[in-house]
C-alpha positions in Angstrom: 0.3 -10.2 7.0 -1.8 -11.8 9.8 -0.2 -14.5 12.0 -2.5 -16.9 13.8 -1.2 -19.0 16.7 -3.2 -22.3 16.8 -1.5 -24.1 19.6 1.8 -25.4 18.3 1.0 -24.5 14.6 1.5 -21.0 13.2 -0.5 -20.0 10.2 0.5 -17.0 8.1 -2.3 -15.4 6.1 -1.6 -12.8 3.4 -4.2 -10.1 2.9 -4.6 -8.6 -0.5 -5.1 -4.8 -0.2 -6.5 -3.1 -3.3 -4.2 -0.6 -4.9 -5.2 3.0 -4.3 -4.5 6.1 -6.2 -5.0 9.8 -5.6 -6.7 11.4 -8.6 -6.0 15.2 -8.8 -7.8 16.7 -11.8 -5.6 19.3 -13.4 -8.7 21.3 -14.6 -11.3 21.4 -11.8 -9.0 20.6 -8.8 -11.1 17.6 -7.8 -9.0 15.3 -5.5 -10.2 11.9 -4.6 -8.8 8.4 -3.7 -9.8 5.8 -6.3 -9.1 2.1 -6.9 -7.7 0.5 -10.0 -11.0 0.1 -11.8 -12.1 3.7 -11.3 -8.6 4.9 -12.3 -9.1 3.0 -15.6 -12.5 4.5 -16.1 -11.2 8.1 -15.5 -8.3 7.5 -17.9 -10.8 6.3 -20.6 -13.6 8.8 -20.0 -12.1 11.8 -18.3 -12.8 13.5 -14.9 -16.2 12.5 -13.5 -17.0 16.1 -12.7 -15.6 18.3 -15.5 -15.1 15.5 -18.2 -11.6 16.8 -19.0 -9.4 14.1 -20.5 -6.6 13.2 -18.2 -3.4 11.2 -18.4 -1.7 8.9 -15.9 0.1 12.0 -14.5 -3.1 13.0 -12.8 -2.7 10.0 -10.5 -0.2 9.4 -7.7 0.3 6.9 -4.9 -1.2 8.1 -1.6 2.1 8.2 0.2 3.7 10.2 -2.6 0.8 12.7 -3.2 1.5 16.4 -3.2 -1.3 18.8 -3.9 -0.8 20.9 -7.0 
């Protein structure tokens, strides 16, 4: 949230932050941060390096990520 003080008027602006995920490939150990669109592509087509099919379990939130 950004607050701008314009004299006597305060304006609050909400910033949209794209959702981020940590992708941790269970096969080749690739670990990379991706956005929602790339997450969808990996779920549909597999790991970009080894092409292993993956499930949603291969993704975690950055603040909750623990290396396997």
